[in-house]
N, C-alpha and C positions, 0 to 999 in steps of 0.2 A: 771214488769220491764218496765220502760219508754223508750221512744226512746233515750233519753240522757243517759241512763244507759246501753244500749245493745252495745256490741262490734260492731264497724262499719261494719264488714263483715256480722254479723248476721242482723243488721238493713237493709243493702241493700238487703240481701237475703230474708227478710220478706216483703219487699215492691215491689221489682222487680217482673215482670210477664214474665214467659216463654211462647212464642208463637210458637207452633209447626208448621212445614211446612211453615215457611215464612223466606224469600222471595221465597223459592224454597222447594219442597218436600224433607224431610230428614234433613233440617236445623231447629234447635231450636233457635229462635230470642230471645235475652235477652232484654226485653223492659224496659228500665230504666226511661222512662218518669214519672212513678208514684213516683220514688225517687226524681226526679227533683221537682215534684209538692209538696212534703213534706218539708216545711220550715226548720225543724230541720235536717232532713236527708240531704238535699241539702247543708246546711251550713257545716255539718260534712264532706260530700264528698269533698267540695271545700278545706276545711282545709287539708284533707287527701291527696289530689292530690298535694298540695303545700308542703307537708311534706318531700319528698325526698331532697329537697334542705337544709332542717334543719337537717335531720337525716343521710343521706348517706355520709360516709366519703370521697367517690370520688367526691361528689358534694361539700362538705365542703372544699375541696382543692381548689375549684374554687372561694370561697368567699373571698372578700377583707376585710371584717369586719363583726362585729356582726349583723348589721342591713342589710347586703347584703344577699338577699334571694338565692344566688347562680346561679341566671339566670337573664338575662337583659329583656327577652321578653318570652311570652308564645305563642307557636305555637298550634293551634287547627286544628284538621282534620275534614273535612265536613262529617257529618253535626252536629251530636250530640256533637262532640268535640268542635264546636264553642261555645256552651251553656257553657260547663265546662271551656274552655280556657279563655273565657271573664271574668267569675266569679273569676278564680284563679288569672288572671292578675290584676283585680280590687283589690282583697284582698292583693296581694303582691306589688302593687304600680307599676306594670310595664305595658308595651304595650302588645298588642295582635295582632297576625298575622294569617290570614286564609290560609290554604292549601285547595284548591278547587278542585272539580271535573273538567274534561276538558270542556272548552268552557265557563266557568263562569268569568274569570278574564279579564278586558278590555285592560290591558297594556302588555308591554313586559314581558314574562314569560318563565319559564323552565318547563319541564314535565317529568314525570316518569310513565311508565306502571308497573302494578302489577297484581298478581293473587289473587283472593278471594277464599273462600271455594266453591263458586258456580259460578265463571265466572272470567273475566278480566276487568280492568278498567284503568283510567289514572288519575293522580293527577297533579295539576299545582300550582306554586308559582311565585308571581311577582318577577322579578329579582332585584328589589330595596327594597324589604321588609326586608332584613337582610343584615348585613355587616360582613366582615371578622373579626372572633375572637368574635363575639357577642355570649353570653351564652343563650342557648334556653332550656326551659322546654317544651317537646312535650307532648300534652295531647290529649287523645281520650277516648271514652267510653269502647270499648271492644278490647282486644287483643286475636285474634283467631289464624290464621296461621302466622301472622307477615307481610303479604303482604302489607297491607295498610300503617302501621307504618314504614315498612322497606323503602317503596317508599317516605314517608314524611322524614325520616332520610336522604336518599340520596339527596333529594332536598335541605334540610337545609345544608348539608355539601358541596354540589355543590356550594353554595354561600359563602363558607368559614366560616360559623357560626359553633359553637361547641354545640353538644347535651349534655347538662348537665345530664338530666335524661329523661326518658320516664315514664309517669304516666298515668294509666288506671283505670277505676272503676272496670271492671270485666276482668279476665283472664281465658281462657279456655285452661289449660295446655296441655290437650291431643292433641291439634293441633299444638304444637311446636312453637308458636309465640316467646316465650322468647328466645329459641335457635337461631331462625332466626335474632333476633336483637342483639345478642352478638357481641361485647363486652359491649354494651350499658347497663347502669344501668336501669332496668326495675322495677317499683313499682306498684303492683296491690292492690287495696283495698279489693277485694273479688275474691278468686280463686275458681272455681267450675268445 
């Protein structure tokens, strides 16, 4: 079976690499960089991440017409989320906005602290990057506890924008991230 014939979740699982004890002992890091390096897999991942806007009835309700993707901008979370968000935005014909780690944005910004599986961190967003009512597709590589994406949702909503959907490549359901993001629509390409 070729890469184009495999179901997307199986394709991702066949290419991604599990790295034990990274970045801390006991954590298994899902390295998706080999997926990004494979042209066919990356194209299918990008299409899959944009799909919630076409298939989710909650997102469809936000569409103004058939050519409307259901979002006005793609927001990507540092760092691998940047790669994905930029590609999804380009494919959808929208802009892309970065959510950065603390100290990386040069202009006026808002911030949110959050807990990770293995520590705490802070995310920031420029205050002029989104506007009230703007529809956002929030993209990241992995949904684990929901801390990172929950902080990003909070930043987006603090600026008055609307999260149309959250899309990730990998979801680790045992860590409860989907529940932490409720009631937002969450779409994962591979659940492990």
